[in-house]
N, C-alpha and C positions, 0 to 999 in steps of 0.2 A: 390742175397748174401752181405751178413753183411757187414755195412759200412767198419771194419776196411780191410776186404780184397777186396774194391772197393778202397780205398786207397793206396794200395799195388801196382796199376797199375795204379798211378799217369803217371802226363803227362804235359803237357804245358801250362802257362797263359793263364784265362780265358781275360785278359786285359781289364777289368773292367772301362765301362764308355761309357760316347755315342758314341767312334769312335772306341769301341771291336776293331772289327777285319776289320775297313775302311781302304783304300788303301792310301797312299796317292801322286798325281799324282803329284810334284814336281819334274824338271829332278834331275837326278842324273846322279854322271860320274861313269865312265865304274868301275868294280873292277880290283883288283888288289890285289899280296902278304905282300905289303907297304917292307918294309924292314926284310926281313926274310932272319936271317944266319941261321937258327938251325938246318938245313938239313932236315928239312921236305917233305913230300911230299905233291904233288903241292892237297889240298884236294879242291879246285875251280872248275880243269876241270872233274873229274872223280878218278879212274875208274866207278864207280856204276850210279853217277848225274854230271851232265857239268849244274853248278852254272848261266855260261854264258847264256845260251838257257831257253828260258820260261819253256818247259815241265818241266828243273832238277828243276827251279826254283816252277812248282807249288806240286812236289813229295813234295820237299825238305820242302815245307813252308808247308806244309797236317801234314807231321812228325813232324814237330815242333811242329806247332798248337795241335793235335792228334794224331791220330791212326790209320793209314791205314788200321790194321785190325777193320773192319765196327760191329765184334761184341764184342766189347769192347769200355769202354768212359773210358775219363782221364779225370784229374781231374788237376790245377792250381793255384795257391796261389799269392797272393800278402799283404806284408806290408808293413808300412811306418808311417805318419804324414801328415796333410794337415795345410796350415800355413797358415798365414792372410795376404797381402800386403794392405797398402794403403799409397796414398802419403804424403812425409813429415815429415813420421813416419817409426821406424823400424819393420822390417818384426815380427814377433810372430809366433810363434810353436799355437796353437790354441789343435786340440785333435789329436792322433792316428786313424788309420786307417785300418784292416782287412778284408781279405776276401776268398774266393776260387771261380771256376768257375769250371764247368765240359761240358765235351762237344763230341761229335762223331761224324762219317765222315759217309756220303753218296752218292756213287758215282750217277752223274747223269745222264742221255739217249742221252746226246750230251757234257756229259767226263767229265764237271764240276761237281766238289767233294766239295757240300754241308758239309759245318759246324754247326751243331742245336748247341746252347748256352744257360746254364744257370749260372748267377752268383749272389752272395748275400756279400755283404761290412758293416764290423758293425764302426761308430765313435765310438772311446776308451777313455776313461781320460789317459790326460799325465801321469800318476803320480802312478794310482794303473795298469792301461791296461782294467779296467772292460769296457765292450759294457756301453755305457750310452745312461739312459731313459732321462734326461733331461741334460741340463751343460746351465750354467751359461755365457752369448756372453758379453765380454769386453767393446765392443766398444757398448752397445746401454744400461747395466749394468741393465742386465731383462734374467729372466730365461724364454730359447725355447727348444722344444722337438724334435730333432733329430730322422731325417727317414732312415731307413738303405737303401741302394742299396739296390735294387730284380730285378733283370733285365733276364726277364722270357718270349717268350727266346731272344735270341740277335744271329740273321742266318747271316750268308754271304756265298756265293756260289765264291772257289779255282778254277779260271780256270788260261790257260794260257795268259791269258792279265785283263790293273789293271780295274778292275769293278769301276763304278761311284763311289762317296762319298754315306755315309747313305743318305736318306730322312727322316728319321724318323719321318714317319705317313704323308708324302706330303710336311712338313714343308720345308727342305730344295734340294730345283727342282732350284734354280740357278746358282749351280758352276755341269754342263752338258760338258764333256770335250772327244771328239774321245782315243777310245781307246789304250793302248801302251803297248806292249810287258813286259811281268811279269817279268819285273827281276829285284830282290832286290839288293842293294847294299851292296854285301857280299865283306871282305876282310879277307886276312885269316895273323893272326902273330901267330909263333912259329907253335903248333900244333891246336892253335883253329882259330873256323872262329867267325865270329863279323859282326853282322851287324845292322843299326839303321835305324826308319824309324820314319817319323813323318805325323801329320795330323793337318791343321786348318779349322778350318769352322765358318763362320759367315751367322746363316741363322735367319729368324722369330720363335721371341721364342713364343712358347707355353703357359704361362703366362702373358696374357695381363695385362699389370701394371693397367689399370685402372679398373681392377676387383682384381686382385693378389697383390694389393697396395704393400702387407709388404713385401710380396715375391719375387715378381717380379725387375730383375737388368733392366729390358729396356726392348723396343720391339723386337728388336732382341741379339741374343747369339753368343757371341764369345767366341771359345772351341779351346783348342790345344793340343793333346797328345803324348810323345814324348815315344817311345818304343828306348830300346836297347837289342842285344841280345848278348850270349856267350855260344858256343858250342865245343863239341868236334868236329874236321874232321875229323877224324877217323870214329866217327858215324857217320856224312853224311853223305859217303859214303862204309859205312856195308850195303850193300843188308837184309841182316837179320832181323835189327831192322826197325820196322812198326814206330814206334812215338823215338824221341828223345826229350831225358831229355837237358835240358836248365837251364842258369842262365841268368836275367840281372835287370836292372832299369826301371818304369813306372813313369811319372810323367807328371801332366795334369795341365794347367792353365785352370779357368772355372770361372765364375762369383761366385759372394758371394752364399751360399746355398740355396733353397726358404728356408727354418727352423731358419734357423739364423737369418730371419725378418730383413734384410739389405735392402732392398728396391732396388734403385737406387742410396746410398751411395757409392763415389766414392771407387775404392778400386776390391780389389777378390780372390779368393781362387787359394794357389800354392800346390801340390800334391806331393808329393817325397817318391815312397815305392821299396823297393827290389820287384820281382817276380822273381818266376820259378816255375823246376817242377824237379819230380825223387825221391822226399821225402817225407816217411807217413807225410801226412797231422797233424799229430799228433807229428812229431817232429816240425814243426814249429807253429803250431798257440798254446795256452792255451786252456785244459779241456775245461774251463770255458767258453772260444768263442763256439765250436764245439759243444756241452752242447745248448748250447743258441740258435745256430743254428738248429738244432733237433731239438727243443721246437718250433721251431715261424717259419721256415722254412724249415722243414723236404725233398721236394719236391726239395730241391736243390742239393743233394747228388744226383742224380741221370739226366743225361742230357736229353733233349728231345726225343721221339722216333720216331721221321718223320721228313723232311723238306717239310716243305710248302710255294710256293712263295706267296703263297696268304696271310701269316701271317708277321704283321707289327713288324720289330723290330725297338722298343722303346727303348730313351735314358732313364736314371734317370728323366729327366727334362719333359719331355710327360708324363711319367708315374707318376709324382707327381701331373700334371692336373690330370690326369684322377682319381686318389684313395685319390687326398686331399684337403678343401677345405679351401677357404681366410679365414685368422687371423682376426681378429676382426682390426680396426683402433685403433691406442695408443690413450689411456683412454678411449677405449669401444664407442668412436662417433660413 
């Protein structure tokens, strides 16, 4: 298929970054209708899916994340900013961030629904919106060289119970808890459904600070991801829709990005992005960004062909440790 035709069959966001489709294990309140006085039908309980049940959430989330029609792949987008946060000073907007993910579903013999995903994201100039090949780090008064996000693959299996947090190649093995029923914190407001999910991780870093002196923020990584979704309740309860258009916001709190060369300096990065599905990618992103992706990351317009439980899903941090080399110490020492 031509790229433009693929974009027309757009789908839910790839949820970029270390968490991607990682599921929060935090306790949740029971789902509720909110203060709905609009007279809208109860879209939480049916008639197609009961969002109070694990099975209803499994199918609903699969349709939100990708497409139940396994012959189709789906795209999602994200676009926003990255800020720098340091003690004792105001937050700074550092650069823009924009990209997309593409996924497909594959039903497993045990009833799980595997989601296979590729995603790519670029750091952009705050004023021109152009993809940055280099950036002047105001904290260091030094030119550094951005490294795009390019996760291939980041896979998960959607089941009727919450899976464990992502292991990132075996680095995150500490936070293993008994499985809980897969019931998400849906809320109905008028004719819309809303849902928010958080994931908080703290695990050993792939970047040894003794080796990656300028790139590593320390021996452990603290990352949080925040996803907020809004979609049509009627769409959720329409059995003819194998995929659900959705919009929302994605926020991420993470250590300094390795290519910023901040080392273990105090502070961190904060991402704030819109995310969504349902539009042609060309309505969201500049033509220059899509042309750049086609030139440098052409395979990211297509999802992986199949799911393999033996293929590790790595975040951008682990991939950085594999694909990059440590920067020389300050002054070339």
